[in-house]
C-alpha positions as semicolon CSV with decimal commas, in nm:
position;residue;x (nm);y (nm);z (nm)
1;M;10,172;8,363;10,659
2;S;9,938;8,292;10,379
3;L;9,654;8,499;10,246
4;R;9,308;8,351;10,177
5;L;9,131;8,612;9,957
6;Q;8,812;8,732;10,084
7;P;8,582;9,014;9,971
8;V;8,554;9,326;10,184
9;P;8,230;9,304;10,362
10;K;7,967;9,573;10,332
11;V;7,913;9,796;10,647
12;P;7,594;9,661;10,801
13;D;7,300;9,901;10,764
14;E;7,241;9,935;11,148
15;T;7,613;10,020;11,201
16;A;7,602;10,288;10,931
17;R;7,274;10,419;11,085
18;V;7,422;10,441;11,432
19;A;7,739;10,596;11,313
20;R;7,562;10,864;11,113
21;A;7,331;10,939;11,414
22;S;7,630;10,961;11,648
23;F;7,805;11,222;11,412
24;P;7,531;11,421;11,252
25;Q;7,784;11,679;11,122
26;G;7,981;11,393;10,971
27;D;8,313;11,228;11,052
28;I;8,644;11,185;10,849
29;Y;8,591;10,816;10,837
30;I;8,227;10,817;10,725
31;K;8,320;11,077;10,453
32;M;8,609;10,863;10,349
33;C;8,377;10,563;10,304
34;D;8,108;10,768;10,133
35;E;8,354;10,927;9,888
36;W;8,600;10,652;9,814
37;G;8,418;10,324;9,909
38;T;8,666;10,038;9,939
39;I;9,022;10,154;9,942
40;F;9,211;9,837;9,979
41;T;9,128;9,481;9,896
42;D;9,320;9,155;9,976
43;E;9,426;9,138;9,610
44;D;9,632;9,458;9,658
45;F;9,859;9,268;9,895
46;I;9,866;8,917;9,742
47;V;10,227;8,934;9,626
48;L;10,349;8,996;9,982
49;F;10,217;8,662;10,110
50;S;10,319;8,300;10,081
51;S;10,076;8,032;9,936
52;L;10,158;7,827;10,254
53;G;10,134;7,877;10,617
54;Q;9,873;8,005;10,864
55;S;9,625;8,252;10,742
56;A;9,692;8,606;10,802
57;I;9,460;8,886;10,942
58;A;9,313;9,061;10,622
59;P;9,580;9,309;10,512
60;W;9,316;9,555;10,390
61;Q;9,201;9,589;10,764
62;L;9,562;9,648;10,876
63;A;9,625;9,909;10,614
64;L;9,304;10,107;10,709
65;V;9,393;10,084;11,084
66;T;9,744;10,210;11,000
67;I;9,597;10,513;10,818
68;M;9,353;10,587;11,099
69;Q;9,629;10,553;11,347
70;Y;9,854;10,800;11,151
71;V;9,554;11,049;11,105
72;E;9,479;11,054;11,476
73;N;9,853;11,061;11,574
74;L;9,821;10,754;11,812
75;S;10,085;10,523;11,939
76;D;10,030;10,146;11,886
77;R;9,909;10,106;12,241
78;Q;9,661;10,414;12,202
79;A;9,536;10,265;11,875
80;A;9,467;9,928;12,029
81;D;9,279;10,103;12,312
82;A;9,077;10,303;12,071
83;V;8,972;9,983;11,880
84;R;8,872;9,820;12,208
85;S;8,678;10,118;12,338
86;R;8,470;10,253;12,058
87;I;8,288;10,176;11,729
88;D;8,364;10,497;11,556
């Protein structure tokens, strides 16, 4: 797998508005984003990838999903179901 460096995209304004409206008291992930901003970037993982081969999924996304999976104590299957079933 190879890594094509791409910037972490900004959360769309409408997505942020819907998330904040859905959780008026706050949510751990909204607070995490507000306080820390971008936690991981592709550059953090560059040494782990070859310069040749098929492009990999952005490693910063996989790292964040892994943290969220751990925080919520989800199995791999439960985490995949959660991603499919909700935006939060």
